[in-house]
Structure formats: C-alpha cells, structure tokens
C-alpha positions in Angstrom: -17.3 24.4 23.5 -16.6 25.2 19.9 -16.3 21.5 19.0 -19.6 20.7 20.6 -21.3 23.6 18.8 -19.9 22.4 15.5 -21.3 18.9 16.1 -24.6 20.0 17.5 -25.7 22.8 15.1 -26.5 20.4 12.2 -28.5 18.2 14.5 -30.6 21.0 16.0 -33.6 20.7 13.7 -37.1 21.9 14.6 -38.8 19.4 17.0 -35.5 17.6 18.0 -34.5 17.4 21.6 -31.0 16.9 23.1 -30.4 14.5 26.0 -27.4 14.6 28.4 -26.8 11.5 30.4 -24.1 11.9 33.1 -22.4 10.1 35.9 -22.1 12.8 38.5 -19.4 10.9 40.4 -17.1 11.5 37.3 -18.4 14.7 35.7 -18.1 18.1 37.3 -21.5 19.9 37.3 -19.8 23.0 35.6 -19.1 20.7 32.6 -22.7 19.6 32.4 -23.8 23.2 32.6 -21.5 24.2 29.8 -22.8 21.4 27.7 -26.4 22.5 28.3 -25.5 26.1 27.4 -23.7 25.0 24.2 -26.6 22.9 23.1 -29.0 25.8 23.6 -26.7 28.0 21.6 -26.6 25.4 18.9 -30.4 25.8 18.5 -31.9 23.0 20.6 -35.1 24.4 22.2 -35.3 21.5 24.7 -32.3 20.0 26.5 -33.0 17.1 29.0 -30.5 16.1 31.7 -30.4 12.8 33.5 -27.7 12.1 36.2 -26.8 9.1 38.3 -26.0 10.3 41.8 -22.6 9.7 43.2 -22.3 6.6 45.5 -23.4 7.0 49.0 -20.8 7.9 51.6 -22.8 6.1 54.4 -21.1 3.3 56.4 
C-alpha cells in the first residue's frame, strides 16, 4: 500500500483520473479494493475499475 501511495501521489493532479484494469480470474477482489482505497488516499477524485470476468464454468 505504501509503495502504491508513493507512486500515485505525484500523479494525482487536479482533473486526472486513475484507471484499474484487472483480470478477476487472477486478482483477488480484496486487492482491487485496496488499490482503489490507496488511489483515493493519494488524491485521485475519480477511480475507474474495469474487470474481465473469470472464465465460465459451464460444460
């Protein structure tokens, strides 16, 4: 979390947005939630999240 904050703070300028693109088959949702929280703490007013759903389990 501290590393992400250190990287994100200088980039969180007025009017800039952060985007998170995730593959939910490989990334636990709690990690995505933590990243959103860290980006908000860094100063981003808008954080967008896009995820590719895990593969279907249907046969």
